[in-house]
matplotlib code that plots the C-alpha trace (Angstrom):
import matplotlib.pyplot as plt

x = [-1.7, 0.6, -0.5, -0.7, 1.9, 2.2, 0.2, 3.5, 4.6, 1.4, 2.1, 5.7, 4.8, 2.9, 5.7, 8.2, 6.1, 5.9, 9.7, 10.3, 7.9, 9.5, 13.0, 12.0, 9.3, 8.8, 12.4, 13.6, 10.5, 11.1, 14.8, 13.7, 11.1, 13.8, 16.2, 13.5, 12.7, 16.4, 16.6, 13.5, 14.9, 18.2, 16.9, 18.5, 18.8, 20.3, 19.7, 18.5, 15.5, 12.9, 9.3, 7.0, 5.3, 8.6, 9.3, 13.0, 13.9, 16.3, 15.3, 15.0, 13.2, 12.5, 9.6, 8.2, 6.0, 6.7, 9.6, 9.8, 11.4, 12.8, 11.9, 12.9, 13.8, 11.2, 9.1, 8.8, 6.5, 5.7, 5.4, 4.9, 8.1, 6.6, 6.2, 10.0, 11.1, 14.8, 17.7, 19.8, 22.7, 23.5, 24.4, 27.9, 28.9]
y = [39.7, 37.3, 36.4, 32.6, 30.9, 32.0, 30.0, 29.1, 27.4, 25.4, 24.1, 23.1, 19.4, 19.0, 20.5, 18.3, 15.1, 16.0, 16.5, 13.2, 11.4, 13.0, 11.8, 8.4, 7.4, 9.6, 10.3, 6.7, 5.5, 8.0, 6.9, 3.2, 4.1, 6.0, 3.1, 0.7, 2.9, 3.1, -0.7, -1.2, 1.3, -0.5, -4.0, -5.7, -9.1, -11.9, -10.1, -12.5, -11.1, -12.1, -11.0, -9.7, -13.1, -14.9, -16.2, -16.4, -15.9, -14.5, -11.5, -12.6, -9.5, -6.0, -4.0, -0.7, -1.9, -5.6, -8.0, -11.6, -13.9, -17.4, -19.5, -22.9, -24.7, -23.7, -21.8, -18.0, -15.7, -12.0, -9.8, -6.1, -4.3, -3.0, -6.7, -7.1, -6.7, -7.4, -8.1, -11.1, -10.5, -8.1, -9.4, -7.9, -10.0]
z = [54.7, 53.0, 49.5, 48.6, 46.5, 42.9, 40.3, 38.6, 41.8, 41.8, 38.3, 39.0, 39.9, 36.7, 34.6, 36.4, 35.8, 32.0, 31.8, 33.5, 31.2, 28.2, 29.1, 30.4, 27.9, 24.9, 23.8, 24.0, 22.1, 19.3, 19.1, 18.8, 16.1, 14.0, 14.3, 13.1, 10.1, 9.2, 9.4, 7.2, 4.7, 4.5, 3.8, 0.9, -0.7, 1.5, 4.8, 7.5, 9.4, 11.9, 11.5, 14.3, 14.1, 14.8, 11.3, 10.4, 6.8, 4.2, 2.1, -1.6, -3.1, -1.8, -3.1, -2.1, 0.8, 0.9, 1.2, -0.1, 2.4, 1.8, 4.9, 3.6, 0.3, -2.3, 0.3, -0.1, 1.7, 1.1, 4.2, 4.9, 5.6, 8.8, 9.9, 10.0, 13.7, 13.7, 11.4, 12.4, 10.0, 7.2, 3.8, 3.9, 7.0]

ax = plt.figure().add_subplot(projection="3d")
ax.plot(x, y, z, "-o")
ax.set_aspect("equal")
plt.show()
């Protein structure tokens, strides 16, 4: 009698699916998260940023967990650092 396929052979499709998910979904997401953390950590005065809510502003003050943004003449708002989605232009440019 011929024995059936090995149990490892039966698990190969599941292992292959996990490997594909890792390289197509998990790894790029972690890279994006790390880049966002670096961007948040490097915020400084006069950087132009866009918040997750779509507010464009210039960094006036950086605190431990928050950033004060100047959005218009005499209008400043304080937002969480995690609420900053992108940086338009760095201060040194």
